[in-house]
Backbone as CSV, one residue per row, in Angstrom:
resi,resn,N_x,N_y,N_z,CA_x,CA_y,CA_z,C_x,C_y,C_z
1,MET,22.490,48.767,-40.220,22.680,50.138,-39.775,21.643,50.504,-38.721
2,LEU,20.426,50.053,-38.892,19.371,50.375,-37.930,19.708,49.808,-36.553
3,ARG,20.281,48.619,-36.536,20.667,48.013,-35.260,21.704,48.884,-34.539
4,VAL,22.662,49.419,-35.271,23.679,50.293,-34.686,23.027,51.544,-34.110
5,ILE,22.104,52.120,-34.844,21.419,53.336,-34.392,20.617,53.061,-33.126
6,LYS,19.859,51.992,-33.119,19.031,51.664,-31.952,19.894,51.349,-30.737
7,THR,21.010,50.663,-30.948,21.909,50.357,-29.840,22.507,51.641,-29.270
8,ALA,22.926,52.527,-30.143,23.490,53.802,-29.686,22.448,54.599,-28.902
9,GLN,21.207,54.591,-29.348,20.148,55.289,-28.625,19.943,54.670,-27.244
10,ARG,19.948,53.354,-27.169,19.794,52.694,-25.862,20.938,53.049,-24.926
11,LEU,22.101,53.313,-25.483,23.254,53.696,-24.675,23.217,55.172,-24.269
12,GLY,22.237,55.908,-24.777,22.080,57.296,-24.361,22.461,58.333,-25.389
13,PHE,22.878,57.899,-26.574,23.213,58.854,-27.616,21.935,59.422,-28.231
14,THR,21.920,60.719,-28.502,20.796,61.333,-29.200,20.899,60.995,-30.682
15,LEU,19.826,61.222,-31.412,19.873,60.967,-32.859,20.926,61.839,-33.544
16,ASP,21.061,63.088,-33.102,22.083,63.965,-33.682,23.477,63.409,-33.420
17,GLU,23.711,62.913,-32.194,25.008,62.330,-31.875,25.253,61.070,-32.693
18,VAL,24.236,60.248,-32.858,24.372,59.032,-33.674,24.709,59.411,-35.112
19,ALA,24.028,60.414,-35.642,24.300,60.853,-37.013,25.754,61.301,-37.154
20,ASP,26.246,62.042,-36.164,27.644,62.482,-36.195,28.591,61.293,-36.164
21,LEU,28.308,60.322,-35.299,29.169,59.142,-35.198,29.170,58.352,-36.496
22,VAL,28.012,58.196,-37.107,27.925,57.467,-38.378,28.710,58.207,-39.451
23,GLU,28.574,59.523,-39.483,29.288,60.321,-40.484,30.801,60.185,-40.305
24,VAL,31.263,60.261,-39.077,32.697,60.096,-38.808,33.140,58.703,-39.240
25,GLY,32.329,57.702,-38.935,32.656,56.328,-39.296,32.773,56.126,-40.788
26,ARG,31.980,56.828,-41.544,32.027,56.699,-43.011,33.309,57.266,-43.600
27,HIS,33.882,58.242,-42.938,35.054,58.918,-43.493,36.378,58.420,-42.914
28,ARG,36.312,57.454,-42.014,37.526,56.944,-41.364,38.355,56.072,-42.282
29,HIS,37.725,55.262,-43.093,38.421,54.346,-44.005,39.430,53.468,-43.272
30,GLY,38.994,52.886,-42.133,39.843,51.966,-41.399,40.820,52.604,-40.439
31,ARG,40.905,53.920,-40.446,41.826,54.589,-39.525,41.178,54.752,-38.157
32,ARG,41.993,54.770,-37.146,41.528,55.000,-35.790,41.210,56.481,-35.620
33,ASP,40.090,56.797,-34.996,39.678,58.186,-34.813,39.673,58.506,-33.320
34,VAL,40.691,59.242,-32.886,40.818,59.598,-31.476,39.641,60.478,-31.053
35,GLY,39.178,61.357,-31.920,38.042,62.219,-31.608,36.788,61.404,-31.346
36,LEU,36.593,60.366,-32.114,35.439,59.488,-31.934,35.533,58.775,-30.588
37,GLN,36.708,58.320,-30.247,36.903,57.657,-28.956,36.651,58.633,-27.810
38,ALA,37.086,59.870,-27.961,36.879,60.881,-26.921,35.397,61.174,-26.746
39,ARG,34.648,61.240,-27.851,33.206,61.493,-27.764,32.496,60.331,-27.083
40,ALA,32.903,59.110,-27.390,32.298,57.946,-26.756,32.633,57.921,-25.263
41,ALA,33.856,58.283,-24.903,34.252,58.321,-23.490,33.463,59.389,-22.745
42,ALA,33.238,60.534,-23.378,32.455,61.600,-22.755,31.013,61.149,-22.535
43,LYS,30.459,60.426,-23.496,29.091,59.917,-23.354,29.036,58.896,-22.228
44,LEU,30.040,58.056,-22.119,30.081,57.075,-21.042,30.084,57.774,-19.681
45,THR,30.877,58.819,-19.558,30.918,59.581,-18.311,29.553,60.186,-18.006
46,GLU,28.901,60.724,-19.022,27.566,61.311,-18.860,26.555,60.265,-18.379
47,VAL,26.587,59.094,-18.986,25.662,58.020,-18.611,25.951,57.549,-17.188
48,GLU,27.223,57.398,-16.847,27.576,56.975,-15.490,27.116,57.992,-14.449
49,THR,27.209,59.269,-14.773,26.737,60.322,-13.876,25.229,60.233,-13.691
50,ARG,24.514,60.002,-14.781,23.050,59.865,-14.689,22.675,58.658,-13.848
51,ILE,23.396,57.558,-13.991,23.121,56.359,-13.195,23.359,56.653,-11.715
52,ALA,24.462,57.321,-11.411,24.760,57.670,-10.017,23.669,58.571,-9.450
53,ASP,23.200,59.534,-10.239,22.113,60.418,-9.798,20.849,59.622,-9.499
54,LEU,20.556,58.648,-10.347,19.363,57.829,-10.127,19.485,57.008,-8.849
55,HIS,20.676,56.522,-8.568,20.890,55.745,-7.344,20.717,56.615,-6.097
56,ARG,21.060,57.897,-6.207,20.922,58.823,-5.087,19.501,59.392,-5.002
57,GLY,18.714,59.185,-6.051,17.360,59.726,-6.079,17.288,61.124,-6.670
58,ASP,18.386,61.619,-7.219,18.397,62.923,-7.871,17.762,62.807,-9.250
59,THR,17.069,63.829,-9.661,16.534,63.862,-11.021,16.869,65.218,-11.631
60,PRO,17.243,65.222,-12.880,17.587,66.494,-13.547,16.377,67.347,-13.802
């Protein structure tokens, strides 16, 4: 479990977001969770935007 948490943090998820993802994962029972996929896609977009900003020299 710690490896999953650390990997999620390296990908840009906050601890609160990781906790939410873990909680959703516990209640899925093998079912696909579209909401979970949407949250991961939103985080990916956020990370890609931050990378683009860094390439342009922008800082938040």
